[in-house]
C-alpha positions as CSV (number, residue, x, y, z in Angstrom):
1,M,3.1,9.8,4.3
2,A,-0.5,9.7,6.5
3,K,-1.2,7.6,9.5
4,V,-4.5,5.7,9.4
5,I,-5.3,3.3,12.4
6,I,-7.8,0.6,11.2
7,Y,-10.2,-1.7,13.5
8,L,-10.0,-5.3,12.3
9,R,-11.6,-8.9,14.2
10,D,-9.2,-11.5,14.7
11,T,-9.8,-13.2,12.0
12,E,-9.2,-10.7,9.6
13,L,-6.0,-9.4,10.9
14,S,-5.0,-13.2,11.4
15,A,-5.6,-13.3,7.7
16,L,-3.8,-10.3,6.7
17,N,-0.5,-11.2,8.7
18,K,-0.8,-14.5,6.8
19,L,-1.1,-12.8,3.5
20,A,2.0,-10.7,4.1
21,Q,3.9,-13.5,5.2
22,R,3.1,-15.2,2.1
23,E,4.0,-12.1,0.0
24,Y,7.4,-11.3,2.2
25,R,5.7,-8.1,3.0
26,V,5.5,-6.6,6.4
27,T,1.9,-6.3,7.6
28,K,1.3,-2.3,7.5
29,A,2.8,-2.8,3.6
30,Q,0.6,-5.5,2.7
31,A,-2.4,-3.5,4.0
32,A,-1.6,-0.4,2.0
33,L,-1.3,-2.4,-0.8
34,I,-4.5,-4.1,-0.7
35,I,-6.1,-0.2,-0.3
36,R,-4.0,1.0,-3.2
37,Q,-5.2,-2.1,-5.1
38,E,-8.8,-1.5,-4.2
39,L,-8.7,2.5,-4.9
40,V,-7.3,1.7,-8.4
41,R,-10.0,-1.0,-9.4
42,L,-12.7,1.5,-8.1
43,G,-11.2,4.6,-10.5
44,M,-10.3,6.4,-7.5
45,I,-7.0,7.3,-8.0
46,N,-4.7,7.6,-11.1
47,T,-3.1,4.3,-12.9
48,D,-0.3,6.1,-15.0
49,N,2.8,4.5,-14.9
50,T,5.1,7.2,-13.4
51,A,7.4,6.1,-11.0
52,E,5.9,7.8,-7.9
53,N,2.7,5.6,-8.4
54,Q,4.7,2.6,-8.5
55,P,4.6,0.0,-5.4
56,H,7.9,-0.4,-3.9
57,S,9.1,-4.0,-3.3
58,N,7.7,-3.6,0.3
59,G,4.3,-2.7,-1.0
60,L,4.4,0.9,-0.2
61,V,4.1,3.3,-2.5
62,S,6.7,6.5,-2.8
63,A,5.3,10.2,-2.4
64,P,5.9,12.7,-4.9
65,Q,9.3,14.6,-3.7
66,S,9.2,18.4,-4.0
67,G,12.2,20.7,-4.4
68,G,15.6,19.1,-4.8
69,V,18.2,19.1,-7.8
70,Q,16.8,17.3,-11.1
């Protein structure tokens, strides 16, 4: 999973923290979910229903696994 640094104003960070708490997510997971939802809304990423594109309960999206036995 990639790491991105986002600079927020104090009011934006406070609002993000409040939303994350209300949704029972850690702040980083809430930010990831908001970004993903906006990318889906804009049609920038695929919205198929495969397991690798589904958000986890913590708001993170699993990355496709390579290799391994199926």
